[in-house]
C-alpha positions as CSV (number, residue, x, y, z in Angstrom):
1,X,-14.8,4.7,6.6
2,X,-15.5,1.5,8.0
3,X,-13.0,-1.1,9.2
4,X,-12.7,-4.8,8.1
5,X,-13.0,-6.7,11.7
6,X,-10.4,-9.4,12.0
7,X,-12.0,-12.5,11.8
8,X,-13.9,-11.1,7.9
9,X,-13.3,-13.8,5.5
10,X,-11.1,-11.3,3.3
11,X,-9.0,-10.2,6.2
12,X,-8.2,-14.0,6.7
13,X,-7.5,-14.4,2.6
14,X,-5.4,-12.1,2.6
15,X,-3.4,-13.1,5.7
16,X,-3.3,-16.6,4.9
17,X,-1.9,-15.5,1.1
18,X,0.5,-12.7,2.0
19,X,2.0,-15.6,5.7
20,X,2.6,-17.9,2.7
21,X,3.8,-15.9,0.8
22,X,6.3,-14.1,3.4
23,X,7.1,-17.1,6.0
24,X,7.1,-19.9,3.3
25,X,7.8,-18.5,0.1
26,X,10.4,-16.0,1.0
27,X,11.3,-17.1,4.5
28,X,10.7,-14.0,5.8
29,X,9.4,-14.6,9.6
30,X,8.0,-10.8,10.9
31,X,4.5,-10.9,11.9
32,X,4.5,-7.1,12.4
33,X,5.4,-7.0,8.7
34,X,3.1,-9.5,7.2
35,X,0.3,-8.3,9.4
36,X,1.1,-4.5,7.9
37,X,0.5,-6.2,4.1
38,X,-2.7,-7.6,5.0
39,X,-4.0,-4.9,6.8
40,X,-2.7,-2.6,3.3
41,X,-4.6,-4.9,1.3
42,X,-7.7,-4.9,2.8
43,X,-7.8,-1.3,3.0
44,X,-6.5,-0.9,-0.4
45,X,-10.4,-3.0,-1.7
46,X,-11.6,0.9,-0.8
47,X,-10.9,3.4,-3.4
48,X,-11.0,5.9,-0.8
49,X,-8.7,5.0,1.0
50,X,-6.1,4.0,-2.0
51,X,-7.0,7.6,-3.3
52,X,-7.0,9.2,0.5
53,X,-4.3,12.1,-0.3
54,X,-6.4,15.3,-1.6
55,X,-5.3,18.2,-3.1
56,X,-6.0,22.1,-2.4
57,X,-9.1,22.1,-4.4
58,X,-10.3,18.6,-2.3
59,X,-10.2,16.5,-5.3
60,X,-8.9,12.7,-4.8
61,X,-5.4,12.4,-6.0
62,X,-4.5,9.3,-7.6
63,X,-0.5,10.0,-9.2
64,X,2.1,10.3,-7.2
65,X,3.8,13.6,-8.6
66,X,0.6,15.0,-7.8
67,X,0.7,13.7,-4.2
68,X,4.5,15.1,-3.8
69,X,3.3,18.5,-4.8
70,X,0.5,18.0,-1.8
71,X,3.4,17.9,0.6
72,X,3.2,21.9,0.5
73,X,-0.2,22.2,0.9
74,X,-0.9,21.0,4.6
75,X,-1.7,22.4,7.5
76,X,0.9,24.7,9.2
77,X,1.7,23.8,12.7
78,X,1.1,20.1,11.6
79,X,2.8,20.0,8.6
80,X,5.0,17.4,9.9
81,X,3.1,14.9,10.7
82,X,0.9,15.5,7.4
83,X,4.3,14.8,5.3
84,X,5.1,11.6,7.2
85,X,1.2,10.0,6.4
86,X,1.4,11.8,2.5
87,X,5.2,10.2,2.0
88,X,3.9,6.7,3.9
89,X,0.5,6.9,1.4
90,X,3.1,7.0,-1.2
91,X,5.4,4.4,0.2
92,X,1.8,1.8,-0.1
93,X,0.4,2.8,-2.7
94,X,4.0,2.4,-5.3
95,X,4.2,-0.6,-3.0
96,X,0.9,-2.6,-3.8
97,X,0.9,-1.5,-7.8
98,X,4.4,-2.5,-7.8
99,X,3.3,-5.5,-6.0
100,X,-0.3,-6.2,-7.1
101,X,-0.9,-4.5,-10.9
102,X,2.4,-3.5,-12.2
103,X,0.7,-3.9,-15.4
104,X,-1.6,-0.9,-14.9
105,X,1.2,1.3,-15.5
106,X,1.4,0.3,-19.0
107,X,-2.7,0.8,-19.5
108,X,-2.2,4.7,-17.4
109,X,0.8,5.1,-19.7
110,X,-1.7,5.2,-22.4
111,X,-4.0,7.9,-21.2
112,X,-3.2,12.0,-22.1
113,X,-3.3,13.3,-18.5
114,X,-1.6,10.7,-17.0
115,X,2.0,12.4,-15.7
116,X,2.8,9.5,-13.3
117,X,5.3,7.6,-16.5
118,X,8.5,9.4,-16.0
119,X,8.6,8.3,-12.0
120,X,9.8,5.2,-10.6
121,X,7.5,3.5,-8.4
122,X,10.4,1.6,-6.4
123,X,12.6,4.2,-6.3
124,X,9.5,6.8,-5.0
125,X,8.5,4.1,-3.1
126,X,11.9,3.5,-0.8
127,X,12.2,7.5,-0.9
128,X,8.9,7.9,0.7
129,X,8.9,5.0,3.5
130,X,12.5,6.1,4.3
131,X,11.4,9.7,4.7
132,X,8.0,8.6,6.6
133,X,9.9,6.7,8.6
134,X,12.3,10.1,9.6
135,X,8.9,11.7,10.3
136,X,7.9,9.0,12.9
137,X,7.9,9.6,16.6
138,X,8.2,7.0,19.2
139,X,4.8,7.1,19.5
140,X,3.3,7.2,16.1
141,X,2.2,3.7,14.8
142,X,3.2,2.4,12.7
143,X,6.7,2.4,14.4
144,X,9.7,4.0,12.4
145,X,11.4,1.2,12.1
146,X,8.5,-0.8,10.3
147,X,8.5,1.7,7.7
148,X,12.5,1.8,7.3
149,X,12.2,-1.8,6.5
150,X,9.9,-1.5,4.3
151,X,12.1,0.6,2.4
152,X,15.1,-1.5,2.8
153,X,13.2,-4.4,1.3
154,X,10.8,-2.4,-1.0
155,X,12.1,-5.2,-3.7
156,X,11.4,-7.8,-1.6
157,X,7.7,-6.8,-0.3
158,X,7.1,-6.0,-4.1
159,X,8.1,-10.1,-5.1
160,X,5.7,-10.9,-1.8
161,X,3.1,-9.2,-2.7
162,X,2.9,-10.3,-7.2
163,X,3.1,-13.7,-5.2
164,X,-0.1,-13.3,-3.5
165,X,-1.9,-12.1,-6.3
166,X,-0.5,-15.3,-7.8
167,X,-2.4,-16.7,-4.4
168,X,-5.2,-15.3,-5.1
169,X,-5.6,-15.7,-8.5
170,X,-5.1,-19.7,-8.1
171,X,-7.4,-19.9,-5.5
172,X,-10.3,-22.3,-5.6
173,X,-13.2,-20.2,-7.9
174,X,-15.9,-22.4,-6.4
175,X,-14.7,-20.8,-2.4
176,X,-15.2,-17.3,-3.8
177,X,-18.7,-18.4,-5.2
178,X,-20.0,-19.7,-1.7
179,X,-18.4,-17.0,0.4
180,X,-21.1,-13.9,0.6
181,X,-19.3,-12.6,2.9
182,X,-15.9,-11.5,0.6
183,X,-17.2,-7.8,0.4
184,X,-19.3,-6.2,3.3
């Protein structure tokens, strides 16, 4: 997957909206947290990153329950690292949907194959970030303390991401049309 450069207009847009919501509106002045969240938004622009966890047959997983089931299918020597990555992704996935598109749950619940209706995304996101934090070694990125903070402040981050969505929805519509570099 191609990474978005730091000076990319989409990265700047998300960073600015995140900083406005967290620094100004919520009073949370943590560059590490806001950088993590803006990178999450930029990363999840790509559906392949949003659905990064795959089952044993290689199918992309788009439900948390299926991702949790994938924990048992990691390669034996790297089970701990695999589980850390899966739990971090579940935390990211739950935070993204609960914060940016909470109405998605109502739409998905109408699908007959949707089984996540019994999962509390906020509780599972907090739990997964906490587990990922416990599985994070000193030299891993993101650091354990940041994953732990995401776990403890999950609801605040959901609220902040809702403010970010509101911010981009209120963004001057002409600015979207004038920039040809928003998507690459």
